[in-house]
C-alpha positions in Angstrom: 2.8 -25.5 16.5 1.5 -22.0 17.4 -2.2 -21.8 18.3 -4.2 -18.6 17.9 -7.0 -17.8 20.4 -10.5 -16.8 19.4 -10.0 -13.2 20.7 -6.8 -12.7 18.6 -7.7 -14.6 15.4 -11.4 -13.9 14.8 -13.3 -16.1 12.5 -16.9 -15.4 11.5 -19.7 -18.0 11.9 -19.5 -18.7 8.2 -15.8 -19.5 8.4 -14.6 -16.2 6.9 -12.1 -13.8 8.3 -13.4 -11.0 10.5 -13.3 -7.9 8.4 -12.8 -9.0 4.8 -15.4 -11.8 5.1 -13.2 -13.9 2.8 -12.7 -17.7 3.1 -9.2 -19.2 2.4 -10.3 -20.8 -0.9 -11.4 -17.4 -2.3 -7.9 -15.8 -2.2 -5.6 -15.9 -5.2 -1.8 -15.8 -4.9 -1.8 -12.5 -6.9 -3.6 -9.6 -5.2 -4.2 -6.2 -6.5 -5.0 -3.7 -3.8 -6.9 -0.5 -4.2 -8.3 2.1 -1.8 -11.7 2.8 -3.4 -14.2 -0.1 -3.2 -15.6 1.0 -6.6 -12.2 0.6 -8.2 -12.4 -3.2 -7.6 -15.2 -3.1 -10.3 -12.8 -1.2 -12.5 -10.3 -4.0 -12.3 -12.8 -6.8 -12.6 -14.3 -5.4 -15.8 -11.1 -6.6 -17.4 -11.3 -10.1 -16.0 -12.2 -13.0 -18.3 -14.0 -14.9 -15.6 -15.4 -14.0 -12.1 -15.1 -16.6 -9.4 -16.5 -14.8 -6.4 -17.5 -11.3 -5.0 -17.6 -10.4 -1.4 -18.4 -7.0 0.3 -18.2 -5.8 3.9 -17.8 -2.2 4.9 -15.1 -0.6 2.8 -13.7 -4.0 1.9 -14.7 -5.2 -1.5 -13.2 -8.3 -3.1 -13.5 -9.9 -6.5 -11.5 -13.0 -7.5 -11.3 -14.0 -11.1 -9.0 -14.7 -14.0 -7.2 -12.4 -16.4 -5.3 -13.9 -19.4 -5.0 -17.2 -17.5 -3.9 -15.6 -14.2 -6.0 -16.0 -11.1 -6.1 -12.6 -9.4 -7.9 -11.2 -6.4 -8.9 -7.5 -6.5 -9.2 -6.2 -3.0 -10.1 -2.7 -1.6 -8.7 -1.5 1.6 -10.1 1.9 2.2 -8.0 4.9 3.2 -5.0 4.8 5.5 -2.3 2.6 7.0 -4.6 1.5 9.8 -6.7 -0.3 7.1 -3.6 -1.8 5.6 -3.0 -3.3 9.0 -6.3 -5.1 8.8 -6.1 -6.2 5.2 -2.6 -7.5 5.2 -2.9 -9.4 8.4 -6.2 -11.0 7.3 -4.9 -11.9 3.9 -2.0 -13.5 5.6 -4.3 -15.6 7.9 -6.1 -16.8 4.8 -2.8 -17.9 3.3 -0.9 -19.2 6.3 -3.3 -20.2 9.2 -5.5 -23.3 9.2 -9.0 -22.1 9.9 -10.1 -25.4 11.2 -7.3 -25.9 13.8 -6.4 -22.3 14.4 -2.7 -23.2 13.9 0.0 -21.9 11.6 0.4 -24.0 8.5 3.7 -25.9 8.1 4.3 -24.6 4.6 4.4 -20.8 4.1 2.4 -19.4 1.2 3.8 -16.1 -0.2 1.4 -13.6 -1.8 2.2 -11.1 -4.5 0.6 -7.8 -3.6 0.5 -4.7 -5.9 -1.3 -1.6 -4.7 -2.7 0.7 -7.4 -3.3 4.1 -5.9 -3.5 7.9 -6.5 -1.0 10.3 -5.0 0.3 13.9 -4.9 3.5 14.5 -6.8 6.3 16.4 -5.1 8.7 17.0 -8.0 8.6 18.9 -11.3 9.2 15.6 -13.1 6.0 14.1 -11.6 3.2 16.0 -13.3 -0.4 15.0 -13.1 -1.0 11.8 -15.0 2.4 10.3 -14.4 2.9 6.9 -12.7 5.2 6.6 -9.7 6.6 3.3 -8.3 7.5 3.4 -4.7 10.9 1.9 -4.2 11.0 2.8 -0.5 8.2 4.4 1.6 8.7 6.7 4.5 5.9 6.1 7.0 4.6 9.1 9.0 1.9 6.9 10.5 4.0 4.9 13.0 2.2 1.6 12.3 5.3 -0.6 11.8 6.8 0.7 15.1 4.2 -1.5 16.9 5.7 -4.7 15.5 8.8 -6.6 16.6 11.6 -6.9 14.0 10.6 -3.7 12.3 14.3 -2.8 12.1 15.0 -6.0 10.2 12.8 -4.8 7.2 13.5 -1.1 7.3 16.3 1.1 5.8 17.7 2.5 9.1 20.3 4.6 7.4 17.7 6.4 5.3 15.6 6.8 8.4 18.5 8.6 10.2 19.3 10.8 7.2 15.7 11.8 6.7 14.9 12.7 10.3 18.1 14.7 10.6 17.4 16.6 7.3 13.8 17.3 8.3 14.8 18.3 11.9 12.0 15.9 12.8 9.8 16.8 15.8 9.7 13.7 18.0 6.2 14.6 19.1 5.0 13.3 15.7 6.4 9.8 16.3 9.3 8.1 14.7 9.0 7.7 10.9 10.1 4.3 9.4 11.3 3.4 5.9 9.8 0.3 4.5 11.3 -1.3 1.4 9.3 -2.6 -1.5 10.2 -6.0 -3.1 13.0 -5.0 -5.6 12.2 -7.8 -8.1 8.5 -6.9 -8.0 9.3 -3.2 -8.6 11.3 -4.2 -11.7 8.5 -6.4 -12.9 5.8 -3.8 -12.5 7.5 -0.5 -13.1 9.6 -1.5 -16.1 10.6 1.6 -18.1 7.5 3.7 -18.0 7.1 4.6 -14.3 9.0 7.1 -12.2 10.9 5.4 -9.4 11.5 7.1 -6.1 10.8 7.4 -2.4 7.2 7.9 -1.3 5.9 9.5 1.9 2.9 7.7 3.5 1.0 10.1 5.7 -1.4 9.5 8.6 -3.9 12.0 7.1 -4.8 14.0 4.0 -4.6 17.5 5.3 -2.1 18.5 8.0 0.2 15.5 7.6 0.5 16.3 3.9 1.1 20.0 4.6 -2.3 21.2 3.6 -3.2 24.2 5.7 -6.8 25.2 5.9 -8.2 26.6 9.1 -5.9 24.5 11.3 -2.3 25.5 11.1 0.4 22.9 10.5 3.3 22.2 12.8 6.0 22.7 10.0 4.9 25.1 7.2 8.1 24.2 5.3 7.6 20.5 5.4 6.8 20.0 1.7 9.6 22.3 0.6 12.0 20.2 2.6 10.5 16.9 1.3 10.9 18.1 -2.2 14.6 19.0 -1.8 15.6 15.8 0.1 17.8 13.5 -1.8 19.4 10.2 -0.6 21.5 7.7 -2.6 20.7 9.5 -5.8 16.9 9.3 -5.4 14.2 11.9 -4.5 10.9 11.8 -2.6 8.5 11.8 -5.5 5.1 11.6 -4.0 2.6 11.6 -1.1 0.0 8.9 -0.4 -1.4 7.1 2.6 -0.7 3.3 2.5 2.5 2.2 0.8 4.7 2.1 3.9 2.4 -0.1 5.9 2.0 -2.4 2.9 5.7 -2.8 2.1 6.6 -3.2 5.8 3.9 -5.7 6.8 4.4 -7.7 3.7 8.1 -8.0 4.5 7.5 -9.0 8.1 4.9 -11.7 7.0 7.0 -13.1 4.1 5.0 -11.6 1.2 6.1 -9.6 -1.8 4.6 -6.1 -2.2 4.9 -2.8 -3.9 2.8 0.3 -4.7 2.4 2.2 -7.9 0.3 5.4 -8.1 -1.0 7.8 -10.6 -0.3 11.4 -9.8 -3.6 13.4 -9.5 -2.2 16.4 -7.7 1.2 18.0 -8.2 2.0 19.9 -5.0 5.1 21.5 -6.6 3.0 23.1 -9.4 -0.2 23.3 -7.3 -2.2 21.5 -10.0 -5.1 19.1 -9.4 -6.9 16.6 -11.7 -10.3 15.8 -10.1 -11.3 13.7 -13.2 -8.6 11.1 -12.6 -11.1 8.2 -12.5 -11.5 8.5 -16.2 -7.8 7.8 -16.8 -6.6 5.3 -14.2 -7.6 2.4 -16.3 -4.3 2.7 -18.1 -2.4 1.9 -14.9 -4.8 -0.9 -14.0 -4.2 -2.7 -17.4 -0.4 -2.2 -17.0 -0.5 -3.9 -13.6 -2.8 -6.7 -14.8 -0.5 -7.5 -17.7 2.7 -7.4 -15.6 1.7 -9.0 -12.3 
């Protein structure tokens, strides 16, 4: 049975995981992930009961019940690097014995749905629309640091994408992570746009925003918008869905991302007051998870 050293699997003095400060008994099987720590409160206001609340840095957790379902609302902050922390630590809570530092014999699979905001890349993704990420193209390179990444990625789509984009290898190899198909059906149903998502390693240059620093490929967004593979378009930009889908698959969990479009890059429109309207998406996910 595999044993995890103290330097690799870090447990706080109170028996909680290193960054999230959660203990195994505080984690539900159903997890809703959000970037903004304040959005955890937005989710929890719909809960019927609150079991526990934990905060550390950008990681805010509330576990409670909603219509008889035990759910953990968990913030992860911004970026795929934070998803690396959150998904690995959630997995330890589910699948490592904190007393013996050994992997549990019986695997526990989590259901993880990320609710986020994004930039739309198509005329059919105006501000306010909901997008479900079927597959996510990771510009961040995170999954490339893990063995078996090829086993959980769409390699044909990766090849088609890099060729179409004339991808500069200096930017690192993009990867295509696949969301859990059954979970996508369960959450997206008939009122969310389904498509590919690009997960970027930054908000400005990687998403084609050019302020004072010039971008490497000024035509990037134009090419992303026109790319089509297997009948599906790239619908949106965000910063976490590729790492979530990829790590969940590697660790034996089910995950997907759904986002509300708050900026349409195609139409150059922006809704800065999105926090007043994202509750609609939150309730959909709570009802369907």
